[in-house]
Every structure is written in structure tokens, then in C-alpha cells.
ROBABA-432517 format. One record per residue: residue in three letters; x, y, z of N, C-alpha, C, O in turn. Coordinates in steps of 0.2 Angstrom, whole numbers, padded with zeros to 4 digits, always signed. Layout:
% residues N
ALAXYZXYZXYZXYZ;...
% end
This chain:
% residues 236
MET-0023-0272+0205-0021-0264+0203-0021-0260+0208-0025-0260+0212;LEU-0017-0255+0209-0018-0250+0211-0023-0246+0211-0026-0245+0206;PRO-0025-0244+0217-0032-0239+0219-0028-0233+0217-0022-0231+0218;ARG-0031-0230+0213-0031-0221+0211-0028-0219+0218-0030-0220+0223;GLN-0023-0213+0215-0022-0207+0222-0024-0203+0219-0023-0201+0214;PRO-0029-0200+0224-0032-0193+0224-0026-0187+0222-0020-0185+0224;TYR-0029-0185+0216-0023-0175+0214-0023-0171+0221-0028-0169+0223;ALA-0018-0171+0222-0017-0164+0225-0010-0160+0222-0004-0162+0222;PRO-0013-0152+0220-0008-0149+0218-0001-0146+0224-0001-0145+0230;THR+0002-0146+0219+0010-0145+0225+0009-0138+0226+0004-0134+0223;PRO+0015-0135+0231+0014-0127+0230+0016-0125+0224+0015-0119+0223;HIS+0019-0128+0220+0022-0124+0215+0016-0126+0209+0017-0123+0203;SER+0012-0129+0209+0008-0130+0203+0005-0123+0200+0003-0118+0204;TYR+0003-0123+0193+0001-0119+0189-0003-0117+0191-0005-0122+0195;VAL-0009-0111+0192-0015-0110+0192-0017-0105+0188-0015-0099+0189;PRO-0020-0106+0184-0024-0101+0177-0028-0095+0183-0031-0096+0188;ASN-0025-0090+0181-0028-0083+0183-0033-0081+0178-0030-0081+0173;SER-0038-0080+0178-0046-0081+0175-0046-0073+0174-0049-0071+0169;THR-0043-0068+0177-0044-0060+0177-0038-0058+0172-0039-0053+0169;LEU-0033-0062+0170-0031-0062+0163-0033-0062+0157-0036-0068+0156;THR-0034-0058+0152-0036-0058+0147-0029-0059+0140-0023-0058+0141;ALA-0032-0063+0134-0028-0062+0129-0024-0057+0126-0025-0053+0131;THR-0021-0055+0122-0019-0048+0121-0017-0049+0113-0015-0044+0110;ILE-0017-0054+0111-0016-0059+0106-0020-0061+0100-0020-0067+0100;ASN-0024-0059+0095-0029-0062+0092-0025-0067+0088-0020-0066+0085;LEU-0028-0072+0090-0024-0078+0083-0028-0077+0076-0028-0081+0072;ASP-0031-0074+0076-0034-0073+0067-0033-0067+0064-0037-0066+0060;GLU-0028-0064+0067-0027-0056+0068-0020-0056+0063-0015-0059+0066;GLU-0019-0055+0058-0012-0053+0054-0006-0051+0057-0007-0045+0059;VAL-0002-0054+0058+0005-0050+0062+0008-0047+0057+0010-0049+0051;LYS+0010-0039+0059+0013-0036+0056+0021-0035+0058+0024-0034+0064;LEU+0024-0036+0054+0030-0035+0052+0035-0029+0055+0040-0030+0058;ALA+0032-0023+0052+0031-0018+0053+0028-0013+0057+0021-0013+0057;ASP+0030-0008+0059+0025-0004+0061+0024+0003+0059+0020+0006+0062;THR+0028+0005+0053+0030+0011+0052+0028+0011+0044+0028+0005+0042;ARG+0027+0016+0040+0029+0016+0034+0038+0014+0031+0041+0012+0026;ALA+0040+0017+0036+0048+0018+0034+0053+0010+0035+0058+0008+0033;GLU+0048+0005+0041+0049-0001+0041+0049-0005+0035+0054-0007+0032;ARG+0041-0005+0034+0039-0008+0029+0043-0007+0022+0047-0011+0020;ASP+0043-0003+0020+0049-0001+0015+0056-0003+0016+0059-0005+0011;LEU+0059-0002+0021+0066-0006+0021+0065-0015+0022+0071-0017+0022;GLN+0060-0019+0022+0059-0024+0025+0057-0026+0016+0058-0032+0013;ASP+0054-0020+0013+0049-0024+0006+0058-0024+0001+0060-0029-0002;SER+0061-0019+0001+0071-0018-0001+0072-0023+0000+0072-0026-0005;LEU+0074-0027+0009+0078-0032+0010+0076-0036+0006+0080-0038+0002;ALA+0068-0040+0005+0065-0047+0001+0067-0044-0006+0069-0048-0009;GLU+0066-0039-0009+0067-0038-0014+0076-0041-0017+0077-0045-0022;ILE+0080-0039-0013+0088-0040-0013+0089-0047-0011+0094-0049-0013;PHE+0085-0050-0006+0083-0058-0008+0081-0062-0014+0084-0067-0016;SER+0077-0059-0018+0073-0061-0021+0079-0061-0030+0080-0065-0035;ILE+0081-0051-0028+0086-0051-0035+0091-0057-0033+0090-0062-0037;ILE+0096-0060-0028+0099-0063-0028+0101-0070-0030+0105-0072-0033;VAL+0093-0073-0025+0090-0078-0028+0089-0080-0037+0089-0086-0039;THR+0088-0075-0039+0086-0076-0047+0092-0074-0053+0092-0076-0059;ILE+0098-0069-0049+0104-0073-0052+0107-0078-0054+0108-0079-0060;ASP+0108-0081-0046+0110-0088-0045+0107-0093-0051+0110-0096-0055;GLU+0099-0092-0050+0095-0098-0056+0099-0097-0063+0101-0102-0067;LEU+0100-0089-0064+0100-0086-0071+0106-0090-0073+0106-0093-0078;GLU+0110-0090-0068+0118-0091-0069+0119-0100-0071+0123-0102-0075;LYS+0115-0102-0067+0114-0110-0069+0110-0112-0076+0111-0117-0080;ALA+0105-0107-0077+0101-0110-0084+0106-0108-0089+0108-0112-0093;PHE+0110-0101-0087+0114-0099-0095+0120-0104-0096+0123-0106-0101;LEU+0122-0107-0089+0127-0111-0091+0126-0120-0094+0131-0123-0097;LYS+0119-0122-0093+0117-0126-0096+0113-0124-0101+0108-0127-0102;ASP+0116-0117-0107+0111-0118-0111+0105-0117-0110+0102-0115-0116;ALA+0100-0117-0104+0094-0117-0105+0092-0109-0107+0086-0109-0107;ILE+0095-0103-0109+0093-0096-0111+0096-0095-0116+0102-0098-0117;PRO+0093-0091-0119+0097-0087-0123+0101-0082-0123+0100-0078-0119;GLU+0107-0083-0127+0113-0078-0122+0111-0071-0123+0114-0068-0120;ALA+0105-0066-0127+0102-0060-0127+0099-0060-0121+0100-0056-0117;ASP+0094-0065-0120+0089-0066-0112+0094-0066-0108+0093-0062-0104;TYR+0099-0069-0107+0103-0070-0102+0105-0063-0101+0103-0060-0096;THR+0109-0060-0105+0113-0053-0102+0109-0047-0101+0111-0042-0099;GLU+0100-0047-0104+0096-0043-0105+0092-0042-0096+0090-0037-0093;ILE+0093-0048-0095+0090-0051-0086+0095-0049-0081+0094-0046-0076;CYS+0100-0053-0083+0107-0051-0079+0108-0043-0077+0109-0041-0071;GLU+0108-0040-0082+0110-0031-0083+0106-0029-0078+0108-0025-0074;ARG+0098-0031-0079+0094-0029-0076+0092-0032-0070+0087-0029-0068;SER+0094-0034-0068+0095-0038-0061+0101-0034-0057+0101-0032-0051;LEU+0107-0032-0061+0113-0031-0057+0110-0023-0055+0111-0020-0050;LYS+0107-0020-0060+0105-0013-0061+0100-0011-0054+0099-0005-0052;GLN+0098-0016-0052+0092-0016-0047+0095-0020-0040+0092-0018-0035;TYR+0098-0021-0040+0103-0024-0036+0107-0018-0030+0106-0017-0024;LYS+0112-0015-0036+0113-0008-0034+0110-0002-0033+0110+0001-0027;SER+0106-0001-0039+0102+0004-0034+0098+0001-0027+0099+0005-0022;LEU+0095-0003-0026+0094-0004-0018+0098-0002-0014+0097+0002-0010;VAL+0104-0007-0014+0109-0006-0009+0113+0001-0008+0119+0001-0006;ALA+0111+0004-0011+0114+0012-0015+0111+0015-0007+0115+0017-0002;ASP+0102+0015-0007+0101+0019-0002+0105+0017+0004+0106+0011+0005;ASP+0106+0022+0008+0109+0022+0015+0105+0016+0019+0107+0011+0021;THR+0099+0019+0019+0097+0015+0026+0097+0007+0023+0100+0003+0027;VAL+0095+0005+0020+0094-0001+0015+0100-0003+0018+0100-0008+0022;ALA+0107+0000+0016+0114-0001+0015+0115-0003+0023+0118-0008+0025;LYS+0113+0001+0026+0113+0001+0035+0111-0007+0038+0114-0009+0043;ALA+0105-0009+0035+0103-0015+0037+0105-0020+0032+0104-0025+0034;PHE+0107-0019+0028+0109-0025+0024+0117-0027+0023+0120-0032+0020;VAL+0120-0023+0027+0127-0022+0030+0132-0025+0025+0137-0023+0027;GLY+0132-0028+0020+0134-0033+0014+0133-0039+0013+0129-0041+0017;LEU+0135-0042+0006+0133-0048+0003+0134-0053+0009+0130-0055+0012;GLU+0143-0055+0010+0141-0060+0013+0138-0061+0021+0136-0066+0024;GLU+0138-0055+0023+0133-0054+0030+0127-0056+0028+0124-0060+0031;PHE+0124-0053+0022+0118-0055+0021+0115-0062+0019+0110-0065+0020;LYS+0119-0064+0016+0119-0073+0014+0120-0075+0023+0115-0079+0025;ALA+0124-0073+0026+0123-0078+0032+0119-0078+0037+0118-0082+0041;GLU+0116-0071+0036+0108-0072+0041+0104-0075+0039+0100-0078+0042;TRP+0104-0076+0030+0097-0080+0028+0099-0086+0024+0096-0088+0019;ASP+0105-0087+0027+0108-0095+0024+0107-0096+0017+0103-0100+0015;LEU+0111-0091+0014+0110-0092+0006+0117-0094+0003+0122-0092+0004;GLU+0115-0101-0001+0120-0105-0003+0119-0101-0011+0114-0103-0014;VAL+0122-0097-0013+0122-0094-0020+0129-0091-0022+0130-0085-0021;PRO+0133-0096-0025+0141-0096-0026+0142-0090-0033+0146-0086-0035;ARG+0134-0094-0037+0136-0090-0045+0133-0083-0045+0134-0080-0050;ALA+0130-0081-0041+0126-0075-0039+0131-0071-0036+0130-0065-0037;THR+0137-0075-0031+0139-0069-0027+0147-0067-0031+0151-0063-0031;GLU+0147-0073-0036+0153-0070-0040+0149-0065-0047+0153-0061-0049;ARG+0144-0066-0049+0143-0060-0055+0140-0054-0051+0139-0050-0055;ILE+0139-0053-0046+0136-0049-0040+0146-0046-0039+0146-0040-0038;ARG+0150-0049-0039+0157-0048-0039+0159-0043-0044+0160-0036-0044;VAL+0159-0048-0049+0160-0044-0056+0156-0039-0058+0159-0035-0062;GLY+0150-0038-0058+0146-0032-0058+0145-0032-0066+0147-0027-0068;MET+0142-0036-0070+0142-0039-0077+0141-0044-0080+0145-0048-0081;PRO+0135-0046-0082+0137-0052-0085+0141-0055-0087+0146-0052-0087;SER+0142-0063-0089+0148-0066-0091+0149-0065-0099+0154-0067-0103;THR+0142-0063-0102+0145-0062-0109+0148-0055-0109+0147-0052-0115;ALA+0150-0052-0106+0152-0045-0105+0159-0046-0103+0163-0042-0105;VAL+0159-0051-0100+0167-0052-0095+0171-0056-0101+0177-0054-0102;THR+0168-0060-0106+0170-0064-0112+0165-0063-0119+0159-0063-0121;ALA+0170-0062-0122+0165-0059-0129+0159-0063-0132+0159-0070-0132;SER+0155-0059-0134+0148-0062-0135+0151-0068-0143+0154-0066-0148;SER+0150-0072-0141+0151-0077-0146+0147-0075-0153+0149-0078-0159;GLY+0142-0072-0153+0137-0069-0157+0139-0062-0161+0137-0060-0166;ALA+0145-0060-0157+0148-0053-0162+0151-0053-0167+0156-0057-0166;ALA+0150-0050-0172+0153-0051-0178+0159-0049-0178+0159-0043-0178;ALA+0166-0052-0179+0173-0049-0180+0173-0043-0188+0175-0045-0194;ALA+0170-0037-0185+0169-0030-0190+0176-0029-0194+0180-0026-0191;PRO+0178-0031-0200+0182-0026-0202+0181-0020-0204+0176-0018-0207;ALA+0187-0013-0204+0184-0007-0205+0182-0005-0210+0180+0000-0210;THR+0182-0009-0216+0178-0008-0221+0171-0011-0223+0169-0011-0228;ALA+0167-0014-0218+0163-0016-0218+0157-0014-0219+0156-0008-0217;GLY+0152-0016-0221+0143-0011-0223+0144-0008-0215+0148-0009-0210;ASN+0139-0004-0217+0136+0003-0214+0135+0002-0206+0135+0007-0202;THR+0134-0005-0204+0132-0006-0197+0137-0008-0194+0139-0007-0188;SER+0141-0010-0198+0150-0012-0195+0152-0005-0195+0153-0003-0189;GLY+0152-0003-0197+0157+0004-0196+0153+0010-0191+0156+0015-0189;THR+0148+0008-0189+0142+0012-0185+0146+0012-0179+0148+0016-0175;LEU+0146+0003-0178+0149-0001-0172+0154+0003-0169+0155+0007-0163;ILE+0159+0001-0174+0166+0003-0173+0168+0010-0172+0174+0012-0170;LEU+0163+0014-0175+0162+0021-0173+0161+0022-0166+0166+0024-0163;GLU+0157+0020-0164+0153+0020-0156+0160+0017-0149+0163+0019-0144;ALA+0161+0013-0153+0167+0008-0148+0173+0012-0148+0175+0014-0143;THR+0174+0015-0154+0179+0023-0154+0180+0027-0149+0185+0027-0145;GLN+0172+0031-0150+0170+0035-0147+0171+0036-0138+0174+0039-0134;ASP+0167+0027-0138+0167+0026-0129+0175+0026-0126+0177+0030-0122;PHE+0177+0023-0129+0186+0024-0128+0188+0031-0126+0190+0034-0121;ILE+0188+0034-0131+0189+0042-0131+0186+0046-0125+0189+0049-0120;THR+0179+0045-0126+0177+0048-0117+0180+0047-0114+0183+0051-0112;PHE+0180+0038-0113+0181+0039-0104+0190+0042-0104+0192+0045-0100;LEU+0193+0040-0109+0202+0041-0109+0202+0052-0107+0207+0055-0104;ASP+0196+0054-0109+0194+0060-0108+0194+0061-0101+0198+0064-0098;ALA+0189+0059-0098+0186+0059-0094+0191+0056-0087+0190+0059-0082;LEU+0195+0053-0088+0201+0052-0083+0205+0058-0085+0205+0062-0079;ARG+0208+0061-0089+0212+0067-0091+0209+0074-0088+0212+0079-0087;LEU+0201+0074-0087+0199+0079-0083+0199+0078-0078+0198+0083-0074;GLY+0199+0074-0075+0200+0072-0066+0194+0069-0063+0193+0070-0057;LEU+0190+0066-0069+0186+0060-0065+0189+0057-0062+0195+0056-0065;LEU+0187+0055-0056+0191+0048-0053+0186+0043-0048+0187+0038-0045;ALA+0179+0047-0049+0176+0043-0045+0172+0038-0047+0168+0038-0052;LYS+0172+0032-0043+0167+0026-0046+0162+0029-0050+0163+0029-0057;ASP+0158+0032-0046+0151+0031-0050+0151+0038-0056+0145+0040-0058;GLN+0157+0041-0058+0159+0044-0063+0159+0038-0068+0155+0035-0071;LEU+0166+0035-0068+0171+0030-0071+0167+0024-0073+0168+0022-0079;HIS+0162+0021-0069+0160+0015-0070+0155+0013-0076+0154+0009-0080;PRO+0150+0020-0075+0147+0018-0083+0150+0020-0088+0148+0019-0093;LEU+0156+0023-0087+0159+0024-0094+0163+0018-0097+0164+0016-0103;LEU+0166+0015-0091+0169+0007-0095+0165+0002-0096+0167-0003-0099;THR+0161+0004-0094+0153-0003-0093+0152-0002-0101+0152-0006-0105;ASP+0152+0006-0103+0150+0008-0111+0155+0005-0115+0153+0002-0120;VAL+0161+0006-0114+0169+0003-0119+0167-0004-0120+0167-0007-0125;ILE+0165-0007-0113+0164-0016-0114+0161-0020-0121+0163-0024-0125;GLN+0155-0013-0118+0150-0016-0122+0149-0016-0130+0147-0020-0134;SER+0151-0009-0130+0153-0007-0138+0157-0011-0141+0156-0014-0147;VAL+0163-0013-0137+0169-0018-0140+0165-0024-0141+0165-0027-0146;ASN+0161-0025-0137+0160-0034-0140+0155-0034-0145+0153-0039-0148;LYS+0151-0028-0145+0146-0029-0151+0151-0029-0160+0149-0031-0165;VAL+0156-0025-0159+0162-0026-0164+0166-0031-0165+0168-0031-0170;THR+0167-0035-0161+0172-0040-0162+0171-0047-0155+0169-0045-0149;ASP+0172-0052-0156+0174-0060-0152+0181-0059-0151+0182-0061-0145;ARG+0185-0056-0154+0191-0057-0153+0192-0057-0146+0187-0054-0142;ASP+0200-0060-0143+0203-0059-0137+0209-0053-0137+0215-0054-0136;PHE+0206-0047-0139+0211-0044-0142+0217-0041-0136+0215-0039-0131;GLU+0223-0041-0138+0227-0038-0134+0224-0033-0127+0220-0029-0126;ASN+0227-0035-0122+0224-0031-0116+0216-0029-0114+0213-0025-0110;ARG+0212-0033-0118+0207-0033-0117+0204-0036-0110+0199-0033-0107;GLY+0208-0040-0107+0205-0042-0101+0207-0037-0095+0204-0038-0090;LYS+0212-0030-0096+0214-0027-0091+0206-0021-0090+0204-0019-0085;ILE+0202-0021-0098+0196-0018-0095+0191-0020-0091+0188-0016-0089;VAL+0190-0027-0091+0187-0033-0088+0188-0031-0080+0184-0029-0077;GLN+0196-0031-0077+0199-0030-0071+0197-0025-0068+0194-0025-0063;TRP+0198-0018-0074+0198-0012-0069+0190-0011-0068+0187-0008-0063;LEU+0187-0014-0073+0179-0015-0070+0176-0018-0064+0172-0016-0061;ILE+0180-0024-0063+0177-0028-0055+0181-0022-0051+0178-0019-0047;THR+0188-0020-0052+0190-0015-0048+0185-0009-0046+0184-0008-0040;LEU+0183-0007-0049+0177+0000-0047+0172-0003-0046+0168+0002-0046;ASN+0170-0007-0046+0164-0012-0046+0163-0013-0037+0158-0013-0033;GLN+0169-0013-0036+0168-0017-0027+0170-0010-0024+0169-0010-0017;MET+0172-0004-0028+0174+0003-0022+0163+0005-0023+0158+0005-0026;ARG+0166+0009-0016+0158+0013-0016+0158+0018-0018+0163+0022-0020;ALA+0151+0019-0020+0150+0023-0027+0154+0031-0027+0156+0033-0033;THR+0156+0034-0021+0157+0041-0022+0166+0040-0020+0170+0045-0019;GLN+0166+0033-0020+0176+0034-0018+0179+0034-0024+0176+0033-0029;GLU+0186+0036-0024+0190+0039-0029+0195+0034-0029+0195+0029-0025;LEU+0199+0036-0035+0205+0032-0037+0211+0038-0035+0210+0044-0034;SER+0216+0033-0035+0221+0037-0031+0225+0040-0037+0225+0037-0043;GLU+0228+0044-0037+0232+0048-0046+0238+0043-0047+0241+0043-0052;GLU+0240+0038-0042+0242+0033-0046+0240+0028-0050+0242+0027-0055;GLN+0233+0025-0046+0229+0021-0048+0227+0023-0056+0229+0020-0061;ALA+0224+0031-0056+0222+0034-0060+0226+0034-0068+0223+0033-0073;ARG+0233+0035-0066+0238+0034-0072+0239+0027-0074+0241+0025-0079;GLU+0236+0022-0069+0238+0014-0073+0234+0014-0077+0235+0011-0082;LEU+0226+0018-0074+0219+0014-0078+0220+0019-0084+0220+0015-0089;GLU+0221+0024-0086+0223+0028-0090+0227+0023-0097+0225+0021-0102;LEU+0233+0020-0094+0239+0017-0096+0236+0012-0099+0237+0012-0105;ASP+0231+0006-0095+0230+0000-0098+0224+0001-0103+0223-0001-0109;ILE+0220+0006-0101+0214+0006-0106+0216+0008-0112+0214+0006-0118;ASN+0222+0013-0111+0225+0013-0120+0226+0010-0123+0226+0009-0129;SER+0230+0006-0119+0235+0000-0122+0229-0005-0124+0231-0010-0128;ALA+0223-0006-0122+0217-0011-0123+0215-0007-0129+0214-0010-0135;TYR+0215+0000-0129+0213+0003-0138+0216+0004-0143+0214+0006-0148;GLN+0222+0001-0141+0226+0001-0147+0225-0006-0149+0223-0007-0154;GLY+0226-0011-0143+0222-0018-0146+0217-0019-0149+0215-0024-0152;PHE+0213-0015-0147+0205-0015-0151+0208-0012-0160+0207-0015-0165;LYS+0210-0007-0160+0211-0005-0166+0215-0010-0172+0215-0011-0178;SER+0220-0013-0166+0225-0019-0171+0218-0026-0174+0219-0029-0179;THR+0214-0026-0170+0211-0029-0173+0204-0030-0179+0200-0035-0181;LEU+0206-0023-0180+0201-0019-0186+0206-0019-0194+0204-0018-0199;SER+0212-0021-0192+0215-0020-0199+0216-0025-0201+0218-0026-0206;
% end
């Protein structure tokens, strides 16, 4: 057995300095933000993260018929509204950057939520609800009321275009009313119904105050008017 060699520190050996004191209390909670504004921003980003994950799980559940259609629609619409409200804030939007950037930063794999946020409405709005009744014009009072509401929503939207309302935040809610009221009347895929959905997607991808060009506005008016005629043809 070799004899134990005495330890001799090298010139580069670390020697603790007893005069230094720890500046971090290991029992103290670490704060992620120093100001209220920073805390609010962190809370908003955390909420966005939660909403994205929720929408993705909701889409999976709906595809598996694990959630009723009405519940899916209600939760999805509420989640999308919350998401849009949060990212509309300038401070949050600056930190959020965009959905793809946010997903990359937090390593999120949420393809279903990505598509739903891109479209901006539940899949039950994109495809007419199977629970909707194909209501003829001579149906009872309830069906007649739904037909009247859908007709008024078409006219309101077209009037808005003719009055020169071209911003996304002016047109998108009105066109959403159109597709929702139409879906309450009929589950038939009438002529040019798909153009309503495509314009909803186009508007959803615009910034809130961004406006359509005059050429886009003319095309939109033509498409929605054609969809209105297609809708009326299902009632005869």
C-alpha cells in the first residue's frame, strides 16, 4: 500500500473568503417580476399559454365525440375571445410577438389550436351545425324568427360595407353574426356559404384597425351578396 501523500494546495486552489455573505435566502420565494406592470404582463402571457393548450385539448375532445357540440362551441368561442382580448393589448402583443414565435419559445406542439386560432371561430361555425334545423319559410314562429335574424344580419353587414366600414374590428363581428345566425336556420351547405367562412378567416388574420382595400371591399360585397342569395334559395 502506498503511503498517503500530504495535501498541498496549488497556487490556483480555491480558498473560501469568510468575509463574503450570501445575498440569496434559499427559503425566500424568487420573484419573477419587480413591478406590477411586469407581473401583469407575466400573468397575461401565462393565461395565453393556458388558453392555447385548452383549445388544443378541446379540439381533440370534440374530434373524439367526448364533449357535446353545444359545450364545445361555447367553450371555444369564449377561449378565442379571451385570446383575442389579451393579444390586442399593445404591451402583451409586443412580448407575445406572434403565435408561431410564442410556440417556439415555449416548445408548444399544438397543431389543432393553431388552426382554430388561425380560423378564429369554432369548427361548428365553419361547418354548419348538425343540430340546426333546415327551416322552411312557412315554419313555426321560432324558425321564422331565426330566418328574420339571419336576413337582418346579412343586410346589416352589406349596409356596413356600403357605408364605407372597412376595418377588421368593424366587419369581423358583423360577419360572425351572419354565419352564426345562418347556422341556426339551416345545416345545408348552400351555394357560396364557404365564401362567408373564407372572408371570416381573412378578416381574422388582419390587425384590428387594418382596413380592406377598395378592391377587396367590392369583392367582399359581391361574395356576401351571392351567399345571401344562396341562403334564400334554401328557404324556398
